[in-house]
SEMITOR-825769 format. One record per residue (C-alpha): residue in one letter; x, y negated, z. Coordinates in steps of 0.25 Angstrom, whole numbers, padded with zeros to 4 digits, always signed. Layout:
AXYZ;...
//
This chain:
M-0311-0242+0427;T-0321-0254+0426;I-0328-0258+0413;L-0318-0270+0411;Q-0306-0261+0412;L-0312-0251+0403;I-0314-0260+0392;S-0301-0266+0394;V-0295-0252+0392;L-0303-0249+0379;V-0300-0264+0373;A-0285-0262+0376;I-0285-0248+0370;A-0292-0254+0358;A-0283-0266+0356;L-0270-0257+0359;F-0274-0245+0348;G-0279-0257+0338;W-0265-0263+0339;I-0258-0250+0336;S-0267-0245+0326;A-0266-0259+0319;R-0251-0260+0321;W-0245-0247+0318;L-0256-0237+0314;K-0262-0246+0304;L-0276-0239+0306;P-0289-0247+0307;T-0293-0251+0321;T-0304-0241+0324;I-0296-0228+0318;G-0282-0233+0325;T-0290-0236+0340;M-0296-0223+0340;F-0285-0214+0334;L-0276-0219+0345;T-0286-0218+0356;V-0288-0203+0352;V-0274-0201+0352;C-0272-0207+0365;S-0284-0201+0372;L-0278-0187+0366;F-0264-0192+0372;L-0271-0193+0386;V-0278-0180+0386;S-0265-0172+0382;I-0256-0179+0391;G-0266-0179+0404;E-0261-0166+0410;Y-0247-0174+0411;A-0251-0187+0416;A-0261-0185+0428;G-0273-0194+0429;L-0270-0200+0414;R-0281-0192+0407;P-0291-0192+0418;W-0290-0207+0417;A-0291-0207+0402;I-0303-0198+0402;G-0310-0206+0413;L-0309-0219+0404;A-0315-0212+0392;R-0326-0207+0401;Q-0329-0220+0408;I-0334-0226+0394;D-0348-0222+0390;F-0345-0220+0375;E-0360-0218+0372;R-0365-0231+0380;L-0352-0238+0375;I-0354-0236+0360;L-0369-0234+0358;H-0375-0246+0368;G-0362-0255+0368;M-0353-0255+0355;L-0362-0250+0344;P-0372-0262+0344;L-0360-0272+0341;L-0352-0262+0332;L-0365-0259+0323;F-0368-0274+0322;A-0354-0278+0319;G-0352-0268+0308;A-0366-0271+0302;F-0364-0285+0302;L-0350-0284+0296;L-0356-0276+0285;D-0357-0280+0270;I-0373-0283+0269;G-0373-0284+0254;A-0365-0270+0252;L-0375-0265+0263;V-0386-0269+0255;R-0382-0263+0243;E-0378-0250+0248;K-0391-0249+0256;L-0397-0237+0249;T-0383-0229+0251;V-0382-0234+0266;A-0397-0230+0270;S-0394-0216+0263;L-0382-0213+0271;A-0387-0218+0284;I-0401-0211+0284;V-0399-0200+0275;G-0385-0197+0277;T-0387-0197+0293;L-0400-0188+0293;V-0393-0178+0284;S-0380-0177+0290;T-0385-0176+0304;F-0393-0163+0300;A-0380-0158+0290;V-0370-0161+0301;A-0378-0154+0311;A-0381-0142+0303;L-0366-0140+0300;M-0361-0141+0314;R-0372-0131+0319;W-0367-0122+0309;T-0351-0124+0311;L-0352-0126+0326;P-0352-0112+0330;L-0339-0110+0322;V-0332-0118+0333;G-0338-0112+0344;I-0350-0122+0346;H-0365-0119+0346;A-0373-0131+0345;P-0388-0131+0345;W-0393-0139+0333;L-0397-0151+0340;Q-0383-0152+0344;C-0377-0152+0329;M-0390-0162+0326;L-0385-0172+0336;F-0371-0170+0332;G-0374-0172+0317;A-0382-0184+0321;L-0371-0192+0329;I-0361-0189+0319;S-0369-0191+0305;P-0369-0207+0306;T-0355-0213+0302;D-0352-0223+0312;P-0353-0238+0309;I-0342-0242+0318;A-0332-0234+0313;V-0336-0234+0298;M-0336-0250+0298;E-0323-0252+0304;M-0317-0242+0293;L-0323-0249+0281;R-0318-0263+0286;R-0304-0258+0285;V-0303-0249+0273;G-0310-0257+0263;V-0322-0248+0257;P-0328-0253+0244;N-0340-0261+0248;H-0351-0252+0244;V-0345-0240+0252;E-0342-0249+0264;A-0357-0253+0264;Q-0362-0239+0263;L-0352-0233+0274;A-0356-0245+0283;G-0371-0246+0281;E-0371-0231+0282;S-0364-0232+0296;L-0371-0243+0301;F-0384-0237+0299;N-0384-0222+0300;D-0379-0223+0315;G-0392-0228+0319;I-0400-0217+0312;G-0389-0207+0318;V-0392-0211+0332;V-0407-0210+0330;I-0406-0195+0325;F-0396-0192+0337;V-0404-0198+0347;T-0417-0190+0341;L-0410-0177+0341;L-0404-0180+0355;G-0418-0182+0360;A-0423-0168+0353;A-0411-0162+0361;H-0418-0166+0374;G-0431-0160+0370;A-0438-0171+0363;T-0438-0163+0349;P-0441-0173+0338;T-0448-0170+0325;A-0445-0174+0312;S-0456-0186+0311;H-0451-0190+0325;I-0436-0191+0320;I-0440-0199+0308;V-0449-0208+0316;T-0439-0210+0326;L-0428-0213+0316;L-0436-0222+0308;L-0441-0230+0321;S-0426-0231+0326;V-0420-0234+0313;G-0431-0243+0308;G-0433-0251+0322;G-0419-0253+0324;L-0417-0260+0310;A-0429-0268+0311;L-0425-0273+0325;G-0410-0276+0320;I-0415-0284+0308;F-0425-0293+0317;L-0416-0296+0328;A-0406-0299+0317;W-0416-0310+0311;I-0418-0315+0324;A-0402-0316+0327;Y-0402-0322+0313;T-0412-0333+0315;L-0404-0337+0328;M-0390-0338+0321;R-0395-0347+0310;L-0400-0358+0321;V-0387-0361+0328;D-0374-0363+0322;A-0365-0356+0333;F-0356-0344+0330;Q-0356-0341+0344;V-0371-0339+0344;D-0371-0332+0332;V-0362-0322+0338;L-0370-0320+0350;I-0382-0318+0342;T-0376-0307+0334;L-0371-0301+0346;S-0384-0301+0353;L-0390-0296+0341;A-0381-0283+0340;L-0383-0280+0356;A-0396-0284+0359;G-0402-0279+0346;Y-0396-0264+0348;A-0401-0265+0363;L-0416-0268+0358;A-0415-0257+0348;E-0411-0247+0359;I-0422-0252+0368;L-0432-0251+0357;R-0425-0237+0354;L-0422-0241+0339;S-0409-0239+0333;G-0399-0249+0339;P-0388-0245+0328;L-0398-0249+0317;E-0403-0260+0324;A-0389-0267+0326;V-0385-0263+0311;A-0398-0270+0306;A-0396-0282+0315;A-0382-0284+0310;I-0385-0282+0294;A-0398-0290+0296;L-0392-0302+0302;R-0380-0303+0293;G-0390-0302+0282;F-0399-0314+0288;N-0386-0322+0291;V-0380-0321+0276;H-0390-0329+0270;H-0385-0342+0279;P-0373-0351+0279;A-0362-0350+0288;E-0365-0363+0295;L-0378-0357+0300;I-0372-0344+0304;A-0358-0341+0308;H-0356-0329+0298;E-0340-0327+0299;K-0340-0329+0315;V-0351-0320+0318;E-0345-0310+0308;E-0331-0311+0314;F-0337-0309+0329;W-0342-0296+0324;K-0330-0291+0317;M-0323-0293+0330;V-0333-0287+0338;D-0332-0275+0327;E-0317-0273+0328;V-0315-0274+0343;Q-0328-0265+0346;N-0323-0255+0336;A-0308-0254+0342;V-0314-0252+0355;L-0324-0241+0351;F-0313-0233+0343;V-0304-0233+0357;L-0318-0228+0364;L-0319-0217+0354;G-0305-0212+0355;L-0306-0213+0371;E-0318-0203+0369;V-0310-0192+0367;L-0305-0192+0382;A-0319-0190+0386;I-0323-0178+0376;P-0320-0164+0382;F-0315-0157+0369;Q-0316-0142+0369;R-0309-0134+0356;A-0323-0131+0351;W-0326-0145+0350;L-0314-0149+0341;G-0318-0137+0332;S-0333-0143+0332;G-0327-0157+0329;A-0319-0152+0316;T-0332-0145+0312;A-0340-0158+0314;I-0329-0166+0305;V-0331-0157+0293;A-0347-0155+0296;V-0348-0171+0297;L-0339-0173+0284;A-0345-0163+0275;I-0358-0168+0279;R-0355-0182+0278;V-0350-0180+0263;A-0362-0171+0259;V-0371-0183+0264;V-0365-0194+0259;A-0365-0187+0245;L-0379-0183+0246;V-0382-0197+0249;L-0374-0204+0237;R-0379-0194+0227;G-0393-0198+0231;L-0390-0213+0229;R-0383-0210+0216;L-0396-0204+0211;I-0403-0217+0213;G-0391-0226+0208;R-0380-0220+0199;D-0372-0234+0202;H-0371-0229+0217;R-0356-0230+0222;S-0351-0223+0234;S-0341-0213+0239;V-0345-0200+0245;L-0331-0198+0252;V-0329-0211+0256;L-0344-0212+0262;T-0340-0197+0269;W-0326-0201+0273;G-0330-0215+0279;G-0342-0211+0287;L-0335-0211+0300;H-0341-0207+0314;G-0338-0214+0326;G-0342-0220+0340;L-0357-0219+0337;S-0356-0203+0335;L-0348-0202+0348;A-0358-0212+0356;L-0369-0202+0351;A-0362-0190+0356;L-0360-0196+0368;A-0373-0198+0371;L-0376-0184+0370;P-0381-0177+0383;L-0371-0166+0388;T-0381-0155+0386;D-0382-0158+0371;G-0369-0152+0367;R-0362-0166+0369;D-0348-0161+0371;W-0346-0154+0358;I-0354-0165+0351;L-0345-0176+0357;A-0332-0169+0354;T-0337-0166+0340;T-0341-0179+0337;Y-0328-0186+0343;I-0319-0177+0334;V-0328-0182+0322;V-0326-0196+0326;V-0312-0196+0328;F-0310-0189+0314;S-0320-0198+0308;I-0313-0212+0313;V-0298-0207+0313;L-0297-0198+0300;Q-0309-0204+0292;G-0308-0217+0296;G-0293-0217+0294;S-0293-0211+0280;L-0305-0219+0275;G-0294-0228+0268;F-0288-0216+0260;F-0303-0213+0255;L-0305-0227+0250;R-0291-0227+0244;H-0295-0216+0235;F-0309-0219+0232;H-0308-0236+0231;A-0306-0236+0217;A-0317-0227+0213;E-0326-0235+0223;T-0324-0249+0218;S-0323-0245+0202;P-0336-0249+0194;P-0348-0240+0197;A-0347-0234+0182;E-0332-0231+0183;Q-0333-0224+0196;P-0338-0210+0200;Q-0351-0208+0207;E-0347-0200+0217;L-0333-0197+0225;
//
C-alpha cells in the first residue's frame, strides 16, 4: 500500500467514525473514533479464522505505520503547538505555580512511585521485570498527554482555573517525561547516569527548549507584524511549529517544550497588537482546524495499534495492575502538590478528584513505548501502556463530564464558601 493510499484509508476511517460518533453515539470525536476503531480491530482479530486473508491484511495495515516516528516526529509538533496556542494565556499565568509544581514535582515523584509499585505488584501476575524496566514504564506513563487532555477540556466545559491547571500541566510535563525516559533508556544500554548528570541533562534540555521556543517566537512575531496578509501569518506560525521542533531535536533540546513555549510566547507577543496588524481570528481558526483533524486521525491510529500488539494473558493482568497503580499514584501526587500549594496560599482552589480523573494518557505514552528496543521489556511495557491508554481515553475521558457535574458547583462557588479540597 502506498503512502497516499494509507493516508486515504486513515482519513476515511476517521471521517466515518467521527460521523457515527457525532450522529448516533453522541460522544466526543476522540473518544468515539478510538472506541469504534478498537471495537472494529478486535472484531477483525476474532473473525480472522473465518475470513481468510482479512486479519493478515488488517495487521499488515497496522504494521505499515511507524507509530513512533509518525507521532513523535510528525504529528506531535503541530498538536502541541495548536494546544498551547489555543490556551487561555491569562488563566495559565494565574495558575503558573500549580502548573509548574504538577509538571515538575508531580512527574518526577510519579515516575519513581509508579515504578516501585509496578516492581512490587508485577510478580503477582507472573511478570518479573527488572527495576530499570519498571522505571522506563513509570517515565512514559507519568506525563498526562496534552493531545488527549486538550480535546476533553474543550468539550466538557471545566472551570477556567481547573482547565488551566490540567492543560498547562499536560503541555509541560510531557517534555520533562521525555527527558527522563531518554536518560533512563541510555542507562539501559550501559550509560549509567549519576544524579548530577540527570539534573544537568534535565535543566539543559528543558531550559534550552523553552529558551529556543521563546526566541523563535519573537522572530515570528517580528515578521508577522510587518505584513498584512493572513496567509503569510499562517505560514509563519506553521514554520515555527515544525522548524522549531526540528531545530530543537538537532540541538538535543526538548522539542515538545520548544513547541509549547513558542506557541505561548507568540500568543503573548501578538495579543498586544490590533487585528489589522495580525490576523488573530484567522490564524486561530487555522490552528483549531489543524487540532481537530489531527486529533481525529491520531485516535484512529491509537485504535489500530491493537492489531500490532501481541497480547498475552499475563500482560492483561499487568495492564489491570497498571491502571490501579497509575490512578493511585496520581491521586497521591496531586493531593501532595495541592496540599503544599495551599500552605503557600490558602485561597488556592482546585480539585484532587477532577485533576486525577482528568489526567489522561494518550499517544505520547504509546510512542515512547514503541521507541523501546525489543530487548528492554518492550512487549509487556507496550501492551500494558496500551491498556492504560485505552482505559484513560475511553473510560476516564468519557466519564469526565460526570465528575464535572458533581463537582462543578463546588468549583465555581466563592472561595470562602467552598471546601479547600474535594
